[in-house]
N, C-alpha and C positions, 0 to 999 in steps of 0.2 A: 789890316788887322785887328786892330784895336776896335772898329767899328762891327766888325765880326763875330767879335766876342762878346762884345755889348748887347748885340743882336740874339746873340745865342743864348745869353744869360737870362733877358729880357723874357724869351720864349719859354723857358726852363723855370723862371722864378717860381712859379706857382708850386713844383715840386718842394723847391728849398722851404717855401712857408709851411707846405703840409709837412716836411721833414721837421722843422723846428719846433712845431707845435705837437707832434706826437714826441719827440724828444723831452721836451720839456714836461710832457705829463708821465712820460717814463721816469725820468730823474725825480720828480716830487713823489711818485709811487716808490722808487727804490731808497729816498730818505727818509719816508714815513715809515718802511718796513724795518729799517735800521735804526729808527727812535734817533734820527740825529736831525737836533735842531739846526735852525739856520735864521738869519734876521729877513733875508730877503733872495727870492729867485726870480730872474727875469729871464726873458728871451729876445731875439732879434732876427730878421733876415736882412741881408745886406739890401739897400737900396739899389736900383739900376745906377743911379747917378754917381753914389758911391763906389760902386763896381767900377765904373768908368775911370773915375778919377784915380783909384788904386792902380788899375791896368797902365794907365798913361803915366805913370811916376818914371821919372827918368832913372831912378837909383836902382831899379829891377825890372830885368826882361822876362816875360813870362812867354813860353814857348805854345802853352796849353793852360791859358787862366783858370778856366773851370776847373780844372785838375790840381792845379798848383795853387790855387788861393784856397786856403783851407779853412776860414773863417766866415762863408757864406752864410752858415747857420751859427748863431752863436747863444749859448747859455752862460748867465753870470750866477754864481751862487754866492752869496755874502753871509759867511758864519760869524760868531760872537767870539770864538776863541780858535787859536791856533791850532790846538789838538783835535777841533772839530774838522778844521780843513784838511789836516793831516787822514783823519778819517774817511772824509768825502773821498781824498785823493785815492785811498785804496779801494774804496768802493767803485768807482770809476775804471780803475784798473781790473777789478774783478768783472764788472759787467760790459767792458766795450774792448775794442782793439786799438790801442793808443799808437799813434805815430810819433815815437820816441824822436825822431829826428828834427821834428818841427813842435813838439812839446817843450815847455819849461815848467820846470818845478823847483817852486821856492826852496832854498838853501842858504841860511845864514852865513856870510863868511865877510871876512875884512877887506876884500875885494870888491867885496859885489856893490854896484852902484845903485843907490835909492833904496826902497823898500819893495821887493818884488812880490808879484802875487803868481800862483800857478796858473798855467796855462794847458790844457789836454786838448790836442788835437785828436779827434777819436771818430771811428767808424763803428757799425754795429759788428757784433760779435757773429759767429758763424751761423751758433743755433739760433739767433734772434732774426738773423738777415731772412731766414727761410721762413719765416712765419708768414702768413698769407698778409696780416695787416701792414707789414714792411714792404710789400710788393711794389717794385717800382725805385724804393730808396735805398737799397742794401747797398750800392755804391758811395753814396754820399757821403762828407765829412763835416764835422762841426767843430768848433772849439768850445771848449767848456773852461770858464774862468773860475776858479776858486779861490777868494780871499777872506780876510778878516775885515769887520768893520773899519779897523786902522788902516789896514792896507788899502780899502777903498776910499778912505779919507786921503792918503798919501797920494794915491793914483790921480785924485781929481784935483788935488792942489799942485802937484807937479805937473800935470798937464795944462791947468790954467798957465803956470809959468813957464811952459814951453820948453822944460828941461825931461827930455826924453832919454837922454844917454850923457855921460859923464862929460862926452866932449863938447856939449853944447852950452855947459855951465863957465860962466866967467870965473877966472882963477880967484877973484877975490870972494866970490860966493861960495866956493868949492866946501870949505871948511863947515861954513855955516850949515849948507845942506846935507853933509855926511853927518853933524852934529843931530841935526832933527831925526836923520834918517835911524840913528841908532838910539835915539828917545822913544821914536815909534815902535821899534821892536823891542824895546826894553818893557814899554808899556804893555804889549800885546803879551809877553811872558808874565807880566806881573798880574796881569788880569786872570789868567790862568791861576795862578799861585792864589790871588784872592778868593777866586772860586772854589777851590779845594779847601783853602782855610776855612771860608763861609760853610763848606759841608759839613766839616768837623764840629764847628762850634755849633752848629743847628742839631746834630747828633748828640752832642754833650747836653742841651738843652732839652732835647727829647727825653734822653735817659735821666735828667734830674726830675723831668715833670712825671715820668713813668713811675719814678720813685716816690712819688707824694710831696715833692718838695715844690711849695706856692709861694716860697718868699723870691723868687725868680723875678728880677727886673721885668717890666713890660716892657717888650719889642714886637717886631712881627712875628717871630719864630715863636715864644712863649704865648703871646696871645692868640696867634692861630692855633697852638695845640688846646688851647683853652675852649674855643669856640668849635674844635673839631670833636671833643671828646667829653665835653660837661652835659650829663643830662638836664641840667637846668636852662642850657643855651636851647637844647632841644625842645624842650616843653615850651619856651618863650616863641622859639620859631613856630611850634605847633599853634600858639593863640595868634600868632601874626596870620598864619595861613587862613584860621577860620574867621579871623576878620576881614579877608578878603584880599590880603598880600599876595603876591604871585612869587614862588621862588624858583619858577622854570625862565630858561633865558628867553628872551624873544625871538621871533623866528628869523630877523636881520641877523648878520654878519656883525656881533658886537665887539669891540675892544676887549682883547683877552686880559687886558692889565686891569680891569674895573675892579676886580676883587682885591688887586692889590692897592688901587688907589683907595676904595673903601677901607681898607687896615689901616693905611696911612691915617685918612681923615680920624677913624677912632681914636688910632693912638694919640693924634693931636687932642683931641677933645679929652680923652684920658688924663694928659698932662695938665691941661688948664683945669680939669676939676680937681686935681691934685692926688691922682690915682698913681702909684709908683711901682706895685707889684701885681703878681696875679692873684695873689690872697686877696687883696684888696679890691680887684676888679671883681673876682670871685664873688665875694661878699655883696658887693652892690647887686649884682644879676640876681642873688638868692633873695635879697629883699625885695627886687623889683617883680619877682614871679608873683607875688599876691595880687599886685594890681595890674600887671602888664595886659592880660586881655582887654579889661574896661579902657585901659589908655591906648591900646592900639587899635581898638574900635574907633576911638575919638578921633584919632589921627586918620584913620581912614575915611572917616565920616567927612571930616572937614576937608579933604581932597578930593571930593565927591565928584568933581569936573574929570577926573580920569577914570575912563571907562572900565568897568568891572572885569576884574582879572589881568588889566593892562598895567598896574603898579609893580612892576618888577624889582625886585628886591633880594639883598643878600644878608646873612645873618650877620655882617658887621654894621650894615645900615641898621636893620632891626636894634642892634645895641646901640647904635648912636641914638634913634630915638628914644630909648630908656635911659639914657646918660643924660639928655638935654632936660628929662624931666628930675631924676634924681640929685642933678647938680644944678638945677635952675639957677640956684644965686651964683654961680660961677661962670656960667657961660653965656656970652651976649649973643646978640643977632648977627652983629659984624664977624664973630667966628665961623658962623655957618657961610657968610658971604665971601670970606678970602677962602674957604676951601673949596669954592666953586660952585655951591648952590644958587639957582638963578633968584632973583629977587621976590618974586612973588610966592613960589612954594616956600622958599626959606621963612617969610613973614607968616604962612599960615601953620608950618610945622613948629615954628617957634612960640606964636601964639599958643596952640595947644599944649605945649610942654609947659608953660607959663601957668596956665588957666585951669589946668586938668586937676581936679580934686578927687584925691585916693578914696577908695571904698575898699578897703582889704577884703579878700575872699575868705 
């Protein structure tokens, strides 16, 4: 019986591989269409050896393993926040047929053991199943797991401890495990609150900025508003482009957080230089406008080993270069190195910043 089921799955596994691949692509498209952010989306098709192990378990007897085992194809979506998990769950419910009996949707309750993620067992909706591209796959099911980053961490750690059910936990450890579970759940709730509060603070800063208030403390939001709206910054970046710097992203997939990293580096250098408010930073940029073109040309020439057009930069980085010269007495080479600059480029950039002689336009 077991050997027959394993042989049948081995012969049909290519169908599940194709189903998994198409399902992953579909879920990615659905998330993108709904503009639902997520940390990670991954898929897998059960291996033949794992299928055999599951069928052979003495805890459950399968009459028809291929029909009864619902996770032969699997998708895992890891979101940042619990309300994103809820939104993904609603999206899945609207786009697929859910096997309610075999699905598990997370709902916090005092009696729940651990910190559960949501597991949806799905098959194609009638409308999608009739499409030509899904021919031969319309009867297959898949399991879509949806969890937050913290739920994923909980699952990984509890799996390592081999505590899948409450009955598995030694009595002496139950209280500690339940307390940890509650802390994880509380942290997920607090992250949602923190995100919402951050959005309110950002909106307040944007409104203050729009009203002309330049006495705002320098932070990522206020500085970002300055760089995005300042005509001075736009002119300085135009000078940088004329010097040869490339503001277009490279062809390869880059880390989306690079701009955030550059903004963080710029804020750190601004603090070292003694700049505390948007007004002070804005005044420095206005003063730099007269000598920025010659200086940026000098920086580009000093790094001539980089092929033309290949020095990809962002406005925060160009402002870093200006700050290095404008506050040359305050900023040391070591400040660049601890910010992640490679040693040789840091030496060249720092050397130009220290030696450049201004000729006002």
